[in-house]
C-alpha positions in Angstrom: 96.3 129.9 83.4 96.2 128.3 79.9 94.5 130.2 77.0 91.9 127.3 76.8 90.8 124.6 79.2 92.8 121.4 79.1 92.1 117.7 79.5 93.8 115.9 82.4 94.1 112.3 83.5 95.3 111.4 87.0 95.9 108.0 88.4 95.5 107.2 92.1 93.0 110.0 92.3 90.9 108.7 95.2 93.2 109.8 98.1 96.3 111.7 99.2 98.2 113.6 96.5 96.0 112.4 93.7 92.7 113.5 95.4 94.3 116.9 96.2 95.3 117.4 92.6 91.8 116.8 91.5 90.5 119.3 94.1 92.9 122.1 93.2 92.6 121.7 89.5 88.8 122.0 89.5 89.0 125.0 91.9 91.2 126.8 89.4 88.3 128.0 87.4 88.6 127.7 83.6 91.8 125.6 83.8 90.3 122.1 83.1 87.7 121.0 80.5 87.7 117.4 81.5 89.4 115.7 84.4 89.6 111.9 84.4 90.1 110.8 88.0 91.2 107.2 87.9 91.4 104.8 90.8 91.1 101.0 91.4 87.8 101.0 93.4 85.7 104.2 92.7 82.8 102.8 94.7 84.8 101.8 97.7 85.0 103.7 101.0 88.4 105.2 100.1 86.8 107.0 97.2 83.9 108.7 99.0 85.5 112.1 99.1 86.3 111.9 95.3 82.7 110.9 94.6 81.5 113.9 96.6 83.8 116.2 94.6 82.6 114.7 91.3 79.0 115.5 92.2 80.0 119.1 92.8 81.7 119.3 89.4 79.7 116.9 87.2 80.6 118.6 83.9 84.4 118.4 84.6 85.2 115.3 86.7 84.8 111.9 85.3 85.6 109.0 87.7 87.1 106.0 85.9 87.9 102.6 87.2 91.6 101.8 86.5 93.9 99.3 88.2 97.3 100.4 86.9 98.7 96.9 87.5 96.2 95.3 85.0 96.6 96.0 81.3 93.0 94.9 80.7 91.8 97.5 83.2 93.9 100.3 81.6 92.4 99.3 78.2 88.9 99.3 79.6 89.5 102.8 81.1 90.7 104.0 77.7 87.5 102.9 76.1 85.6 105.2 78.5 88.1 108.1 78.3 89.1 108.4 74.7 85.5 109.1 73.2 85.2 111.9 75.8 88.4 113.6 74.7 87.1 114.6 71.3 89.3 115.8 68.5 91.7 117.7 70.8 93.3 114.8 72.5 94.8 114.5 76.0 96.8 117.4 77.3 98.2 116.2 80.6 98.7 112.7 82.0 99.8 112.5 85.7 101.0 109.1 86.7 100.5 109.4 90.5 99.4 106.0 91.7 102.2 104.3 93.7 103.1 102.0 96.5 105.8 101.9 99.2 106.8 99.3 101.7 109.2 99.5 104.7 111.5 96.7 103.4 115.3 96.2 103.2 117.4 94.0 101.0 117.2 91.2 103.6 113.4 91.4 104.0 112.3 92.1 100.4 110.8 89.1 98.6 110.5 88.5 94.9 106.8 89.2 95.1 107.4 92.4 97.0 109.6 93.7 94.3 107.4 92.4 91.5 104.3 94.0 93.0 106.0 97.3 93.5 107.3 97.4 89.9 103.9 96.5 88.6 102.5 99.6 90.2 105.4 102.1 90.1 107.0 101.3 86.7 105.1 98.9 84.5 101.7 100.6 85.2 103.0 104.1 84.2 104.7 102.6 81.1 101.5 100.9 79.9 99.3 104.0 80.6 101.8 106.2 78.7 101.7 103.8 75.7 97.9 103.5 75.8 97.3 107.2 75.7 100.2 108.2 73.5 98.0 108.7 70.4 95.8 111.1 72.4 98.9 113.0 73.6 100.2 113.1 70.0 96.9 114.5 68.9 96.9 117.2 71.5 100.4 118.2 70.5 99.5 118.5 66.9 96.3 120.6 67.3 97.7 122.9 70.0 98.6 126.4 69.0 101.2 126.6 71.8 104.8 126.8 70.6 107.3 124.5 72.2 106.6 122.0 75.0 104.1 122.7 77.8 101.8 121.0 80.3 99.0 122.9 78.6 99.9 121.3 75.3 100.9 117.7 75.7 102.7 116.3 78.7 103.3 113.3 81.0 104.2 114.1 84.6 105.4 111.0 86.5 105.3 111.3 90.3 108.6 110.0 91.4 110.4 110.3 94.8 113.7 111.7 96.0 114.4 108.2 97.4 114.8 107.1 93.7 118.0 109.2 93.5 121.2 107.2 93.8 123.1 110.1 95.2 120.4 110.7 97.9 120.2 107.0 98.8 123.8 107.1 99.9 122.9 109.7 102.5 119.4 108.4 103.6 119.4 104.6 103.3 120.5 104.0 106.9 117.5 106.2 108.0 114.9 104.5 105.9 115.5 101.5 103.6 112.2 101.2 101.6 114.2 99.3 99.0 111.5 98.3 96.6 110.4 102.0 96.4 113.9 103.2 95.8 114.6 100.7 93.1 111.3 101.2 91.3 111.5 105.0 91.4 115.0 104.9 89.9 113.5 102.7 87.2 110.6 105.1 86.7 113.2 108.0 86.4 115.0 106.1 83.6 111.7 105.2 81.9 110.7 108.9 81.8 114.1 110.0 80.5 113.9 107.4 77.7 110.3 108.5 76.8 111.4 112.2 76.8 114.1 111.4 74.3 111.9 109.2 72.1 108.9 111.5 72.0 110.6 114.9 71.8 110.1 115.0 68.1 106.3 115.0 68.8 106.7 117.9 71.2 105.4 115.9 74.2 106.9 116.9 77.5 107.9 114.1 79.9 109.1 115.1 83.4 109.4 113.8 86.9 108.3 115.4 90.1 109.1 114.6 93.7 106.1 115.7 95.9 108.2 116.1 99.1 107.7 114.1 102.2 103.9 114.4 102.4 101.6 113.5 105.3 99.4 110.9 103.4 98.7 107.2 103.8 101.9 106.5 101.8 104.1 109.1 103.3 102.9 108.6 106.9 101.9 111.0 109.7 105.5 112.2 110.2 105.6 113.9 106.8 107.1 117.4 106.6 104.3 119.0 104.5 100.6 118.4 103.9 99.1 117.3 100.5 97.7 120.8 99.9 101.2 122.4 100.1 102.8 119.7 97.9 100.1 119.8 95.2 100.0 123.6 95.1 103.8 123.6 94.5 103.7 120.8 91.9 100.9 122.5 89.9 102.9 125.8 89.9 106.0 124.0 88.7 104.0 122.3 86.0 102.6 125.6 84.8 106.1 126.9 84.2 107.5 123.8 82.3 108.8 124.2 78.8 111.3 122.5 76.5 114.2 122.7 78.9 112.3 120.7 81.5 111.9 117.7 79.2 113.4 114.7 80.9 114.2 116.5 84.2 113.8 115.5 87.8 112.4 118.3 90.0 110.8 118.7 93.4 107.6 120.4 94.3 109.4 123.7 94.6 111.1 123.5 91.2 114.6 122.5 92.4 116.6 120.1 90.3 117.2 116.8 92.0 120.3 114.6 91.5 119.9 111.3 89.7 
């Protein structure tokens, strides 16, 4: 547990892994000062559980409308979030929102690929850029030495399917081509950010949540969201300088690029 409560922003927080992250973080008493739970439609039926959770923790959870595919929506969300951060900035940004489609090279259209990139790559890039000043502030005022998710960090939720080595072994079982290509791009984006921002002591890393039983992962998944998130939060709690620009799974194992 950190020495002082941190501020956290999570995208895609209304269901699946994102919702479970919100739940587990607020249950870990004293860990979080403010948690900004972002999703596209906070008042829709898919956000009812999140709304219930927010009512139970009104001093911690702030639900914010954010469509990660729209720059104007990201900027409007920032107008809500930044004043609530105060002078200590944003400690942890988790880019969790993502999409996946069962498509191959022969069935993927230009629009399919563009839509997937807008959510899985361009969205995280724009969010990182929008909140970079707040991450820089958190890194400057923190008394923690080195890099840490309790200081200033961006965790991008990737997927093992974005690994080129793994794709050679698994493509015949499941194509999901737009997901694979977009997650490979997200991996490169994160490594580039890690190199560019290491001077500011902001940690950038990638996590594969496992094959999770969610709307995205499907009912055949190997683990539930609770197991995945518990593992990922434990991995995040141990991250330091050597994890900057790394690709890990929810158990902390290094994944091939």
